[in-house]
NUNU-594485 format. One record per atom (N, C-alpha, C): residue in one letter; y, x, z. Coordinates in pm, whole numbers, padded with zeros to 5 digits, always signed. Layout:
AYXZ...
end
This chain:
M-00802+01592+03280M-00751+01483+03197M-00637+01533+03109P-00631+01487+02984P-00527+01536+02894P-00391+01476+02925S-00287+01552+02896S-00153+01495+02898S-00132+01426+02765S-00034+01337+02759S-00020+01252+02642S+00124+01207+02626F+00167+01195+02503F+00299+01135+02476F+00301+01073+02337Y+00396+00982+02319Y+00409+00902+02197Y+00539+00941+02128L+00530+00994+02006L+00649+01030+01931L+00695+00913+01846S+00816+00865+01875S+00872+00755+01798S+01013+00791+01756A+01087+00693+01705A+01221+00719+01653A+01302+00590+01652A+01427+00603+01610A+01512+00484+01597A+01486+00413+01464H+01443+00490+01365H+01416+00432+01232H+01324+00527+01156K+01270+00478+01045K+01181+00560+00965K+01260+00675+00900S+01188+00775+00852S+01245+00893+00788S+01336+00973+00881S+01301+00971+01009S+01376+01050+01108S+01321+01192+01122G+01207+01218+01057G+01145+01349+01066G+01032+01356+01167K+00978+01239+01207K+00871+01236+01307K+00749+01316+01265T+00710+01300+01138T+00586+01364+01094T+00596+01516+01099V+00708+01570+01052V+00725+01715+01053V+00728+01766+01197V+00798+01695+01285V+00801+01735+01426V+00661+01723+01486S+00591+01615+01453S+00456+01593+01507S+00361+01704+01466L+00360+01735+01336L+00264+01838+01294L+00305+01976+01344G+00437+01999+01361G+00483+02124+01420G+00437+02137+01564L+00445+02027+01639L+00399+02028+01778L+00248+02048+01786C+00173+01976+01700C+00028+01990+01701C-00013+02135+01675A+00049+02196+01575A+00015+02334+01539A+00060+02432+01647A+00177+02407+01706A+00228+02497+01810A+00139+02494+01934F+00096+02374+01973F+00005+02364+02088F-00132+02424+02056K-00177+02405+01932K-00303+02465+01891K-00298+02617+01902Q-00183+02674+01868Q-00165+02819+01876Q-00171+02868+02021Q-00152+02775+02116Q-00165+02809+02258Q-00309+02790+02307S-00400+02775+02210S-00544+02757+02238S-00573+02626+02310L-00488+02525+02287L-00511+02392+02342L-00582+02306+02238K-00671+02219+02285K-00736+02124+02196K-00646+02002+02185V-00592+01980+02066V-00494+01873+02043V-00560+01759+01966Q-00545+01637+02017Q-00595+01520+01947Q-00476+01436+01900A-00466+01419+01768A-00355+01342+01711A-00399+01202+01672F-00306+01107+01684F-00327+00969+01642F-00205+00926+01560K-00226+00828+01473K-00116+00771+01394K-00121+00620+01405K-00006+00559+01434K-00001+00413+01440K+00009+00354+01300G-00068+00250+01279G-00056+00175+01154G-00147+00224+01043P-00138+00158+00927P-00223+00192+00813P-00164+00307+00734D-00215+00424+00752D-00157+00543+00689D-00269+00644+00668Y-00271+00706+00550Y-00367+00812+00522Y-00299+00949+00515I-00178+00953+00461I-00115+01081+00430I-00076+01157+00557D-00005+01091+00648D+00033+01158+00773D-00090+01208+00849P-00198+01127+00861P-00316+01179+00930P-00378+01302+00864I-00370+01313+00730I-00422+01433+00664I-00343+01555+00711W-00210+01542+00717W-00126+01652+00766W-00156+01682+00914L-00166+01578+00995L-00189+01597+01139L-00326+01658+01166T-00423+01623+01084T-00556+01683+01096T-00550+01833+01068Q-00480+01870+00963Q-00467+02012+00930Q-00390+02087+01038A-00288+02022+01095A-00205+02090+01196A-00278+02108+01328S-00352+02007+01370S-00419+02012+01501S-00556+02079+01495G-00617+02077+01377G-00752+02129+01364G-00859+02030+01404N-00817+01906+01436N-00911+01800+01472N-00878+01673+01393P-00979+01591+01361P-00952+01468+01284P-00853+01377+01355C-00760+01322+01278C-00661+01228+01331C-00714+01086+01315Y-00685+01000+01414Y-00733+00862+01413Y-00616+00764+01410N-00637+00650+01341N-00533+00547+01329N-00552+00438+01434L-00442+00390+01489L-00440+00281+01585L-00355+00169+01524D-00414+00050+01508D-00347-00053+01428D-00367-00191+01490F-00258-00254+01534F-00266-00387+01593F-00316-00492+01494Y-00292-00474+01365Y-00323-00578+01266Y-00473-00603+01253N-00552-00496+01257N-00695-00516+01238N-00781-00467+01354M-00718-00430+01464M-00793-00388+01583M-00750-00473+01703T-00844-00502+01790T-00810-00570+01916T-00751-00467+02012D-00685-00515+02116D-00631-00424+02217D-00742-00338+02277D-00856-00401+02305D-00968-00326+02364D-01019-00218+02270E-01023-00249+02140E-01067-00149+02042E-00971-00030+02038I-00842-00060+02041I-00741+00047+02039I-00757+00137+02162I-00769+00075+02278I-00784+00152+02402I-00910+00237+02398Q-01020+00176+02352Q-01147+00248+02352Q-01146+00365+02253L-01091+00342+02133L-01084+00450+02034L-00996+00564+02086Y-00883+00527+02144Y-00792+00628+02200Y-00861+00708+02311N-00925+00637+02402N-00991+00705+02513N-01108+00792+02466N-01190+00736+02378N-01308+00811+02331N-01269+00941+02262Q-01162+00936+02181Q-01127+01054+02102Q-01040+01154+02178S-00974+01109+02284S-00886+01201+02357S-00948+01256+02485V-01064+01203+02524V-01122+01237+02654V-01149+01387+02670N-01185+01453+02564N-01218+01596+02574N-01106+01687+02524S-00988+01631+02504S-00875+01712+02455S-00788+01759+02570D-00703+01856+02541D-00604+01902+02639D-00474+01824+02626L-00450+01774+02507L-00323+01707+02479L-00344+01602+02371A-00295+01481+02393A-00303+01374+02295A-00162+01337+02249I-00143+01333+02118I-00012+01301+02060I-00028+01184+01963I+00050+01079+01985I+00052+00966+01892I+00181+00971+01813E+00170+00969+01681E+00290+00958+01597E+00308+00813+01556G+00424+00758+01587G+00453+00620+01552G+00488+00603+01405N+00506+00478+01364N+00556+00449+01230N+00687+00372+01243K+00777+00396+01151K+00910+00332+01155K+00978+00360+01289G+01050+00259+01342G+01123+00279+01467G+01045+00228+01587L+01092+00262+01706L+01022+00228+01829L+00994+00079+01843F+01090-00004+01806F+01075-00149+01825F+01048-00223+01694D+01019-00151+01587D+00993-00215+01457D+00848-00259+01447G+00829-00381+01396G+00695-00435+01376G+00703-00557+01288M+00591-00625+01271M+00588-00743+01186M+00653-00864+01252S+00636-00874+01385S+00686-00990+01458S+00826-00964+01513V+00915-01061+01498V+01051-01048+01549V+01053-01050+01702T+00949-01107+01762T+00943-01114+01908T+00860-01000+01968G+00814-00909+01883G+00738-00794+01933G+00590-00824+01948G+00520-00730+02007G+00377-00745+02027G+00295-00651+01941D+00355-00599+01833D+00281-00510+01743D+00361-00384+01708A+00467-00358+01783A+00553-00243+01755A+00502-00118+01825N+00565-00005+01796N+00532+00120+01862N+00546+00107+02014A+00652+00040+02056A+00675+00021+02199A+00557-00050+02265D+00500-00147+02194D+00388-00223+02249D+00263-00136+02259L+00245-00045+02164L+00131+00045+02169L+00146+00145+02284A+00268+00194+02304A+00294+00285+02416A+00268+00216+02549K+00307+00089+02559K+00282+00014+02682K+00133-00014+02702L+00065-00048+02593L-00078-00077+02603L-00155+00044+02655L-00117+00163+02607L-00187+00286+02646L-00124+00353+02767N-00012+00296+02813N+00056+00345+02933N+00093+00493+02923I+00159+00529+02812I+00200+00667+02793I+00350+00674+02763P+00415+00785+02798P+00559+00799+02779P+00596+00819+02633V+00719+00782+02602V+00772+00793+02466V+00871+00907+02457V+00860+00984+02351V+00961+01085+02317V+01023+01043+02185L+01154+01021+02185L+01224+00977+02064L+01269+01097+01981V+01235+01093+01853V+01287+01190+01758V+01407+01125+01689I+01525+01177+01717I+01648+01116+01667I+01707+01199+01554D+01721+01134+01438D+01791+01197+01325D+01939+01201+01361S+01991+01320+01387S+02129+01332+01436S+02230+01351+01323T+02187+01333+01200T+02279+01347+01087T+02397+01252+01101G+02519+01306+01100G+02639+01224+01101G+02668+01152+01231I+02612+01199+01344I+02636+01132+01471I+02661+01237+01580T+02750+01204+01675T+02774+01293+01790T+02769+01208+01917R+02886+01162+01965R+02891+01083+02087R+02813+00952+02074G+02802+00903+01951G+02732+00776+01927G+02585+00779+01961V+02530+00898+01984V+02389+00905+02021V+02366+00844+02160A+02470+00846+02245A+02456+00795+02382A+02433+00644+02386P+02516+00562+02322P+02487+00417+02324P+02357+00382+02251L+02322+00464+02152L+02195+00439+02084L+02079+00452+02182L+02076+00562+02256L+01968+00585+02352L+01976+00487+02469S+02096+00459+02515S+02113+00364+02626S+02062+00226+02586G+02090+00188+02462G+02044+00058+02412G+01892+00051+02405Y+01830+00160+02364Y+01684+00162+02357Y+01623+00152+02496Q+01686+00216+02594Q+01637+00205+02732Q+01652+00063+02785A+01765+00000+02755A+01794-00132+02809A+01712-00241+02740F+01676-00220+02614F+01608-00324+02536F+01473-00361+02596D+01400-00263+02646D+01272-00290+02711D+01254-00189+02824K+01281-00235+02946K+01278-00146+03062K+01137-00104+03102N+01036-00164+03037N+00898-00127+03066N+00851-00006+02984I+00938+00041+02895I+00907+00159+02816I+00960+00282+02888D+00874+00381+02902D+00915+00506+02966D+00962+00603+02858I+01094+00605+02833I+01149+00701+02738I+01171+00831+02814A+01075+00922+02798A+01070+01042+02882A+01152+01157+02829G+01200+01144+02706G+01278+01253+02651G+01318+01226+02507V+01404+01312+02457V+01450+01300+02319V+01447+01437+02253I+01404+01438+02127I+01413+01558+02045I+01514+01529+01936L+01622+01603+01936L+01727+01585+01836L+01688+01659+01710N+01682+01588+01599N+01636+01645+01474N+01751+01655+01374K+01740+01750+01282K+01838+01770+01176K+01977+01800+01233V+01980+01881+01337V+02106+01922+01400V+02177+02022+01308A+02307+02001+01286A+02379+02079+01185A+02421+02218+01232S+02460+02231+01360S+02516+02359+01406S+02514+02365+01559E+02553+02478+01615E+02561+02491+01761E+02664+02394+01817R+02776+02380+01747R+02882+02289+01792R+02831+02144+01792H+02762+02108+01686H+02704+01974+01676H+02604+01951+01789Q+02519+02050+01814Q+02420+02042+01920Q+02486+02025+02056S+02591+02099+02081S+02661+02092+02209S+02719+01953+02232K+02779+01894+02130K+02838+01760+02143K+02730+01656+02172L+02618+01668+02105L+02508+01572+02125L+02454+01581+02268I+02429+01702+02314I+02373+01721+02447I+02470+01674+02555Q+02597+01705+02538Q+02698+01662+02636Q+02702+01510+02647A+02699+01443+02534A+02705+01296+02535A+02582+01237+02602I+02465+01290+02569I+02340+01238+02627I+02336+01263+02777E+02374+01382+02821E+02369+01413+02964E+02474+01337+03044Y+02589+01307+02983Y+02696+01238+03054Y+02665+01088+03069Y+02610+01027+02965Y+02593+00882+02965Y+02451+00833+02994T+02352+00921+02987T+02214+00877+03009T+02141+00973+03104D+02021+00932+03141D+01937+01019+03223D+01816+01067+03144I+01825+01060+03011I+01713+01101+02925I+01719+01251+02899P+01616+01325+02933P+01617+01470+02909P+01614+01504+02760V+01691+01604+02723V+01684+01657+02587V+01576+01764+02585L+01469+01737+02513L+01352+01826+02512L+01351+01923+02395G+01447+01906+02305G+01453+01997+02192G+01564+01962+02097C+01611+02063+02025C+01713+02043+01921C+01665+02120+01797V+01623+02047+01697V+01567+02108+01576V+01674+02114+01469R+01705+02235+01427R+01812+02254+01329R+01770+02205+01190R+01868+02156+01118R+01846+02115+00979R+01803+02237+00899S+01693+02223+00822S+01641+02337+00747S+01557+02291+00630K+01575+02357+00517K+01493+02326+00399K+01347+02363+00424A+01324+02451+00521A+01188+02492+00553A+01108+02379+00618L+01177+02272+00660L+01111+02161+00728L+01096+02039+00639V+01107+02057+00509V+01101+01945+00415V+00968+01945+00340I+00896+01832+00347I+00774+01812+00268I+00812+01730+00146D+00756+01765+00031D+00785+01690-00091D+00748+01544-00073E+00834+01456-00127E+00810+01312-00119E+00739+01263-00245R+00668+01153-00231R+00608+01088-00346R+00615+00938-00323H+00566+00859-00422H+00590+00715-00413H+00524+00647-00293L+00424+00705-00229L+00367+00644-00109L+00409+00717+00017G+00508+00806+00007G+00554+00877+00125G+00549+01026+00103L+00496+01099+00200L+00488+01244+00189L+00375+01285+00096M+00390+01402+00033M+00280+01454-00047M+00164+01489+00045P+00042+01446+00011P-00073+01475+00097P-00100+01625+00110A-00141+01665+00229A-00170+01806+00253A-00289+01854+00172N-00381+01761+00137N-00498+01803+00059N-00461+01836-00085E-00339+01803-00130E-00294+01839-00263E-00205+01962-00262T-00173+02010-00144T-00075+02118-00132T-00143+02247-00089P-00167+02339-00182P-00236+02463-00147P-00166+02543-00038Q-00034+02528-00029Q+00043+02604+00070Q+00060+02527+00201S-00023+02423+00223S-00002+02337+00340S-00011+02415+00471Q-00109+02506+00484Q-00122+02581+00609Q-00006+02679+00629T+00042+02735+00519T+00160+02822+00529T+00280+02744+00578F+00296+02623+00523F+00407+02536+00564F+00392+02496+00711I+00271+02458+00752I+00247+02416+00890I+00277+02529+00988K+00236+02650+00956K+00262+02765+01044K+00412+02791+01057K+00484+02774+00949K+00630+02794+00951K+00696+02688+01040V+00651+02562+01022V+00706+02453+01103V+00672+02474+01250A+00549+02517+01278A+00508+02542+01417A+00595+02646+01483S+00629+02750+01409S+00714+02857+01463S+00853+02804+01496I+00908+02722+01407I+01042+02665+01430I+01039+02571+01549I+00939+02483+01554I+00930+02385+01662I+00908+02454+01797A+00824+02555+01801A+00797+02627+01925A+00923+02695+01977D+01010+02736+01886D+01133+02805+01924D+01243+02707+01967Q+01238+02583+01916Q+01351+02491+01938Q+01316+02368+02023V+01190+02358+02068V+01147+02245+02151V+01080+02299+02277D+01104+02231+02390D+01046+02272+02518D+00900+02225+02526L+00808+02309+02484L+00667+02272+02482L+00612+02249+02622N+00654+02328+02718N+00605+02312+02855N+00642+02177+02914A+00763+02131+02886A+00805+02000+02935A+00720+01889+02874L+00689+01901+02746L+00606+01801+02679L+00464+01801+02735K+00409+01918+02762K+00273+01927+02815K+00260+01859+02951N+00368+01855+03027N+00362+01803+03164N+00418+01662+03178L+00431+01590+03067L+00493+01457+03074L+00408+01355+03149N+00276+01356+03124N+00197+01248+03181N+00049+01283+03178Y-00024+01222+03269Y-00169+01232+03267Y-00224+01092+03257I-00319+01071+03166I-00370+00936+03143I-00505+00919+03211K-00530+00797+03256K-00659+00764+03317K-00749+00709+03208L-00865+00770+03191L-00953+00735+03083L-01072+00652+03130N-01114+00561+03043N-01236+00486+03069N-01356+00569+03025K-01474+00527+03066K-01595+00598+03026K-01615+00586+02875Q-01655+00694+02814Q-01676+00695+02670Q-01798+00612+02634I-01785+00533+02528I-01897+00453+02480I-01976+00533+02378I-02106+00541+02396I-02192+00612+02302I-02254+00511+02207N-02240+00532+02076N-02293+00439+01977N-02443+00462+01960T-02522+00357+01978T-02667+00369+01965T-02720+00291+01846N-02632+00240+01762N-02672+00161+01646N-02711+00254+01531I-02839+00290+01525I-02884+00388+01426I-02985+00323+01332I-02969+00347+01202I-03063+00292+01105I-03195+00369+01112K-03302+00307+01067K-03434+00367+01080K-03469+00457+00962E-03438+00412+00840E-03475+00495+00725E-03365+00595+00692E-03400+00696+00615E-03306+00802+00579E-03221+00757+00460I-03090+00758+00479I-02997+00717+00373I-02889+00823+00358T-02855+00854+00234T-02751+00952+00205T-02643+00887+00119V-02518+00906+00158V-02404+00854+00082V-02320+00970+00032A-02291+00970-00098A-02203+01070-00157A-02059+01020-00148I-01968+01104-00101I-01828+01067-00083I-01739+01168-00154A-01650+01119-00240A-01555+01206-00310A-01448+01253-00213K-01427+01383-00206K-01324+01436-00117K-01267+01563-00179D-01144+01551-00229D-01080+01662-00300D-00931+01631-00312S-00862+01700-00400S-00718+01678-00413S-00683+01549-00486A-00781+01483-00547A-00756+01354-00613A-00789+01237-00520F-00892+01254-00438F-00937+01146-00349F-00953+01201-00207G-00870+01151-00117G-00876+01201+00020G-00838+01098+00124F-00823+00970+00082F-00777+00867+00175F-00896+00798+00241Y-00932+00847+00359Y-01042+00791+00436Y-01002+00781+00582Y-01042+00671+00647Y-01022+00660+00791Y-01133+00741+00860Q-01094+00826+00951Q-01191+00912+01018Q-01296+00831+01093D-01254+00720+01156D-01353+00642+01230D-01451+00570+01138D-01413+00546+01010D-01509+00494+00913D-01616+00600+00884L-01571+00724+00862L-01666+00833+00837L-01755+00856+00960D-01694+00845+01077D-01771+00859+01201D-01880+00751+01209K-01845+00631+01163K-01940+00520+01171K-02062+00547+01083F-02041+00600+00963F-02155+00637+00878F-02248+00730+00955E-02190+00831+01017E-02271+00931+01087E-02340+00871+01209S-02270+00780+01280S-02330+00719+01398S-02448+00630+01362L-02450+00583+01238L-02562+00503+01190L-02679+00589+01143G-02658+00719+01144G-02762+00811+01098G-02757+00840+00950V-02650+00799+00885V-02636+00821+00741V-02594+00966+00715G-02659+01028+00619G-02618+01162+00579G-02506+01154+00478I-02400+01230+00499I-02287+01231+00406I-02288+01359+00324K-02276+01343+00193K-02264+01458+00103K-02130+01446+00030Y-02036+01534+00063Y-01906+01532-00004Y-01917+01603-00139F-01842+01553-00236F-01840+01617-00366F-01697+01621-00420D-01674+01708-00517D-01542+01731-00574D-01539+01677-00717T-01456+01574-00740T-01451+01512-00873T-01389+01603-00979L-01324+01709-00935L-01259+01800-01029L-01352+01916-01069K-01451+01946-00984K-01530+02067-01005K-01680+02043-01023D-01734+01942-00952D-01879+01921-00956D-01920+01849-01085N-02026+01898-01148N-02071+01840-01275N-02154+01715-01258N-02214+01700-01140N-02301+01584-01114N-02281+01534-00972L-02316+01407-00951L-02318+01354-00816L-02428+01423-00736P-02409+01438-00606P-02521+01485-00523P-02632+01380-00525V-02753+01422-00494V-02862+01325-00481V-02827+01232-00365C-02821+01103-00393C-02772+01008-00292C-02829+00869-00314D-02816+00787-00211D-02859+00647-00217D-02741+00553-00236G-02619+00602-00210G-02499+00521-00225G-02380+00610-00255L-02274+00550-00309L-02154+00625-00349L-02030+00558-00293F-01939+00638-00238F-01813+00588-00184F-01700+00677-00235I-01605+00616-00305I-01485+00688-00351I-01364+00614-00296G-01289+00680-00210G-01173+00619-00146G-01047+00630-00230G-00934+00612-00165G-00807+00617-00234G-00757+00760-00251G-00643+00771-00314G-00582+00901-00338G-00478+00892-00448F-00457+01002-00515F-00362+01006-00627F-00430+01062-00751P-00526+00988-00810P-00592+01038-00930P-00494+01059-01046E-00383+00986-01044E-00284+01001-01152E-00222+01140-01156M-00229+01212-01043M-00174+01347-01039M-00275+01451-01088Q-00398+01408-01114Q-00504+01501-01155Q-00575+01451-01282L-00504+01377-01365L-00568+01310-01478L-00637+01406-01574K-00570+01513-01610K-00629+01607-01706K-00755+01670-01650A-00752+01711-01523A-00868+01774-01461A-00983+01675-01446L-00951+01551-01409L-01055+01449-01397L-01119+01419-01531N-01036+01409-01635N-01085+01379-01769N-01166+01495-01826T-01127+01617-01793T-01197+01735-01845T-01340+01743-01793N-01362+01693-01673N-01495+01698-01611N-01583+01585-01666Q-01613+01593-01794Q-01687+01487-01862Q-01828+01467-01807H-01892+01576-01765H-02029+01564-01713H-02034+01471-01593L-01936+01485-01503L-01936+01399-01384L-01900+01256-01420L-01803+01237-01510L-01766+01102-01553L-01889+01029-01608E-01964+01096-01693E-02082+01036-01753E-02192+01012-01650D-02206+01105-01556D-02310+01091-01454D-02280+00973-01363I-02154+00958-01321I-02116+00845-01235I-02139+00713-01307K-02098+00707-01433K-02115+00583-01509K-02263+00548-01522T-02344+00647-01555T-02487+00623-01571T-02550+00575-01441K-02515+00642-01330K-02576+00606-01201K-02535+00464-01158I-02410+00429-01178I-02365+00295-01139I-02432+00190-01227E-02442+00218-01357E-02507+00124-01448E-02656+00115-01421Q-02712+00215-01354Q-02853+00212-01313Q-02866+00153-01172S-02759+00086-01125S-02758+00009-01000S-02741+00089-00873L-02679+00208-00879L-02648+00282-00757L-02549+00202-00674P-02581+00168-00549P-02485+00095-00464P-02357+00177-00448T-02245+00118-00484T-02119+00191-00488T-02006+00107-00431Y-01922+00172-00353Y-01800+00108-00303Y-01682+00200-00330V-01577+00147-00393V-01458+00227-00422V-01333+00149-00385E-01228+00224-00344E-01101+00164-00305E-00986+00225-00385C-00899+00142-00435C-00769+00181-00492C-00780+00295-00593G-00758+00419-00551G-00770+00532-00644G-00908+00540-00704G-01009+00508-00623G-01146+00506-00674G-01165+00398-00779L-01103+00282-00758L-01107+00175-00857L-01043+00222-00988M-00927+00284-00978M-00857+00334-01096M-00945+00432-01174Y-01013+00518-01102Y-01099+00622-01160Y-01214+00561-01239L-01263+00444-01196L-01377+00382-01263L-01339+00294-01381T-01208+00274-01405T-01166+00195-01521T-01180+00277-01650N-01150+00213-01762N-01164+00281-01892N-01065+00396-01907S-00943+00378-01852S-00840+00482-01868S-00731+00465-01764I-00654+00571-01744I-00535+00566-01659I-00417+00616-01741T-00310+00538-01742T-00187+00576-01811T-00078+00606-01710Y-00021+00727-01721Y+00084+00770-01629Y+00180+00860-01706N+00310+00834-01690N+00413+00910-01761N+00386+00914-01912K+00350+00798-01965K+00328+00780-02110K+00211+00861-02165Q+00126+00909-02077Q+00006+00979-02120Q-00117+00904-02070T-00215+00886-02159T-00336+00812-02126T-00458+00902-02131Y-00539+00895-02025Y-00662+00974-02019Y-00781+00882-01992P-00887+00892-02073P-01008+00815-02046P-01070+00856-01913M-01126+00758-01841M-01190+00784-01713M-01338+00744-01719V-01396+00698-01609V-01540+00671-01603V-01582+00560-01698G-01506+00448-01699G-01536+00341-01794G-01641+00242-01749V-01664+00229-01619V-01756+00127-01569V-01685-00007-01561I-01562-00006-01514I-01482-00129-01502I-01409-00151-01634D-01429-00266-01693D-01373-00297-01825D-01226-00337-01812A-01141-00236-01790A-00997-00257-01776A-00929-00121-01791D-00797-00125-01810D-00717-00003-01820D-00614-00002-01708T-00599+00111-01642T-00503+00125-01532T-00371+00177-01583H-00263+00110-01544H-00128+00154-01581H-00047+00176-01454M+00008+00297-01439M+00093+00327-01326M+00230+00262-01347T+00291+00218-01237T+00422+00153-01242T+00523+00232-01159S+00650+00207-01183S+00755+00280-01111S+00783+00219-00974K+00742+00094-00954K+00763+00027-00827K+00629-00020-00772P+00621-00040-00640P+00493-00083-00582P+00450-00220-00634V+00321-00231-00665V+00263-00359-00706V+00212-00432-00582G+00141-00359-00499G+00093-00414-00372G+00116-00313-00263R+00183-00354-00157R+00215-00259-00050R+00227-00332+00082G+00133-00307+00171G+00140-00369+00303G+00007-00430+00344Y+00012-00513+00448Y-00108-00574+00501Y-00159-00685+00409V-00291-00703+00407V-00352-00810+00328V-00447-00890+00416E-00475-01010+00371E-00577-01095+00433E-00667-01147+00322L-00796-01129+00339L-00893-01165+00237L-00996-01262+00292A-01054-01341+00200A-01170-01425+00234A-01277-01396+00129P-01403-01376+00172P-01508-01344+00076P-01542-01463-00014T-01577-01434-00137T-01624-01537-00229T-01777-01537-00228D-01836-01631-00300D-01982-01639-00309D-02039-01524-00391E-01952-01453-00463E-01998-01342-00546E-02021-01213-00466H-01970-01208-00343H-01981-01084-00264H-02127-01044-00249C-02156-00918-00276C-02296-00873-00279C-02347-00822-00144W-02259-00804-00044W-02303-00759+00087W-02330-00880+00176S-02407-00862+00279S-02434-00970+00374S-02360-00945+00505G-02336-01053+00579G-02270-01042+00708G-02120-01020+00700V-02059-01054+00585V-01916-01031+00565V-01835-01131+00647S-01728-01084+00711S-01642-01170+00793S-01573-01276+00707K-01548-01391+00767K-01481-01499+00694K-01334-01468+00668R-01275-01383+00751R-01137-01337+00730R-01135-01186+00750I-01076-01117+00655I-01070-00971+00660I-00924-00929+00662Y-00886-00850+00760Y-00749-00803+00775Y-00747-00653+00742A-00674-00619+00637A-00674-00481+00588A-00537-00449+00528H-00532-00355+00434H-00402-00320+00375H-00420-00266+00234E-00311-00261+00159E-00310-00208+00022E-00181-00129-00001F-00190-00023-00080F-00074+00056-00120F-00102+00106-00262H-00053+00034-00361H-00079+00082-00497H+00040+00057-00590Y+00065+00160-00672Y+00168+00156-00774Y+00102+00146-00911S-00003+00070-00920S-00071+00054-01048S-00119-00089-01064K-00148-00126-01186K-00205-00257-01216K-00305-00242-01329L-00394-00340-01339L-00498-00337-01441L-00457-00423-01560K-00475-00367-01679K-00451-00439-01804K-00581-00448-01882N-00588-00546-01972N-00706-00566-02058N-00832-00589-01976L-00816-00653-01862L-00929-00678-01774L-01017-00788-01832N-01146-00765-01833N-01242-00861-01885N-01224-00996-01815T-01213-01101-01893T-01187-01234-01836T-01307-01288-01759N-01422-01228-01778N-01543-01273-01707N-01568-01193-01579T-01466-01121-01535T-01480-01038-01415T-01513-01124-01292R-01608-01075-01214R-01644-01142-01089R-01577-01071-00971Y-01538-01148-00869Y-01464-01092-00756Y-01533-01122-00623A-01520-01027-00532A-01578-01042-00398A-01484-01109-00300F-01352-01103-00330F-01254-01153-00234F-01152-01246-00299K-01115-01347-00224K-00998-01428-00256K-00883-01373-00172V-00768-01348-00234V-00653-01291-00164V-00570-01402-00100L-00563-01402+00032L-00482-01500+00106L-00344-01445+00137R-00335-01314+00149R-00208-01245+00169R-00219-01112+00097G-00118-01079+00016G-00122-00955-00058G-00132-00977-00207V-00172-00874-00279V-00174-00877-00426V-00315-00859-00482G-00384-00755-00437G-00516-00729-00492G-00511-00694-00639V-00605-00746-00716V-00611-00718-00860V-00509-00802-00937D-00500-00932-00902D-00415-01021-00984D-00341-01126-00902N-00313-01097-00776N-00245-01189-00685N-00335-01300-00633K-00453-01314-00691K-00545-01419-00649K-00676-01363-00596F-00723-01255-00660F-00854-01201-00625F-00849-01049-00612D-00949-00998-00543D-00968-00853-00531D-01117-00827-00515G-01156-00701-00532G-01296-00666-00515G-01380-00699-00638I-01366-00619-00742I-01441-00639-00865I-01590-00610-00840I-01676-00704-00885I-01820-00690-00870I-01883-00664-01006K-01961-00557-01015K-02034-00527-01139K-02153-00438-01102H-02273-00474-01152H-02395-00405-01111H-02403-00412-00957N-02417-00298-00890N-02413-00296-00743N-02284-00231-00695L-02180-00248-00773L-02048-00190-00745L-01954-00294-00687L-01879-00254-00583L-01767-00331-00531L-01645-00241-00539A-01546-00281-00620A-01427-00199-00644A-01303-00279-00608S-01227-00230-00510S-01117-00308-00454S-00988-00227-00444Y-00875-00292-00465Y-00746-00228-00434Y-00724-00221-00283T-00787-00313-00210T-00772-00317-00065T-00843-00200+00002H-00778-00144+00104H-00840-00042+00188H-00899-00111+00311L-01030-00108+00324L-01095-00169+00439L-01101-00072+00556R-01113-00127+00674R-01126-00046+00797R-01241-00102+00878N-01336-00016+00917N-01451-00063+00995N-01409-00088+01139V-01383-00214+01170V-01344-00257+01304V-01431-00377+01342A-01415-00425+01464A-01500-00534+01513A-01493-00657+01423G-01375-00683+01367G-01358-00800+01282G-01397-00777+01137N-01438-00655+01103N-01475-00624+00964N-01564-00499+00962T-01693-00518+00992T-01784-00404+01000T-01836-00366+00861W-01746-00325+00774W-01782-00303+00634W-01879-00187+00616V-01868-00083+00698V-01959+00031+00685V-02102-00013+00711V-02123-00092+00815V-02256-00144+00847V-02307-00230+00731Q-02220-00316+00678Q-02259-00404+00567Q-02297-00324+00443F-02219-00221+00412F-02246-00138+00295F-02377-00061+00312V-02398-00005+00430V-02520+00070+00456V-02642-00022+00450N-02629-00143+00504N-02739-00240+00496N-02768-00278+00351F-02663-00286+00271F-02680-00316+00128F-02753-00202+00057I-02714-00079+00090I-02782+00038+00033I-02930+00036+00070S-02958+00006+00197S-03096-00001+00245S-03175-00107+00171K-03114-00222+00149K-03179-00332+00078K-03216-00290-00065I-03120-00228-00135I-03144-00186-00274I-03249-00076-00278K-03244+00012-00181K-03340+00123-00177K-03484+00069-00160K-03500-00033-00078K-03633-00092-00055K-03685-00166-00177Q-03593-00209-00264Q-03634-00283-00382Q-03684-00191-00494K-03653-00061-00482K-03695+00033-00586K-03846+00055-00580P-03911+00066-00696P-04056+00087-00698P-04094+00223-00642
end
């Protein structure tokens, strides 16, 4: 059975992700199979954690998953690993509800695993003791098994911190990570720069792993806990006919939930990945899926690849079943404007994308399907999320929408999910969960269209 621990913090930007990926890579270097998880709706951290661990990272989210789903996904993906690491979001007790129930602490309790706090020690010495004592007292059902002190300034600073923690608490200090420019990942408007855009990502990860292995007690972390696992569920829901879906995956588009991709495969769907920057044509396929990303950072390269732009437009206008999210939506509009530069894009969606300096839509959303939705079996309420710093201008007034926005922003604060031909283009990021089986619905739609062809 794998050992397991939950990395959390007192507040966001404490350095959890860098410590997490350093630990994943350091344990991997010990020839251990590491399974990483991330709490909440996040694509960027999981991309880094996937690269560091060598295994796909999975998201655990109270907003759109039931407790049973969370437990089952966690158990299924960690059962064959040597070590399971969950990276939290924000602080240990931070969540949507003031009374709790959806915080990191609640996830640690649900999965019955110990918590290791990553504490940003900048500007604090003796004060770390009441901070940790308060966290212990706030919820005595949380097993705070240790602390990793991050951004430690010097040996003297480290000594003061350790003395205070050992004198006033019983929490073991499992590591002291010195402040270093070598541990900084470039920031961007949605958080950290994605590893799929950073050619030096593996070099950076190896450097971080070396630092973490030297400054954190890896053996103590490996022996924190053993989890009891339920029997793995084998998915037997397989489609009968052969279906292939082309999925964009490159430095412009890389925001995909791993369990969504797994669902395509469990249905028997063949996936063909393609590169929007390099490939001249779509792969031969029955359906197209373009997820989120940062197309605004690759505008010139995307625009230069005219053959692919024209091929995608032609195929969609010839009724290729297509689903796109956020960055994919932007890519299909007439143009994208960023930093006062405008580049023509695919041009299927009759609108222009303009990047903004502040978030337009950021956080959880709630949607209800309209009568225009082209898929069948759609849930009456869809719980998902959006993260976009762009808005659409010059949008055709006759645009049809698949969703009414009950919470969030979407395209225009009222609707989301642009419908055109057999295309569904949404700012919302969907997640294939029990309450929203979108992958099954999309695949069934592809199958329906395929059967209608002569």
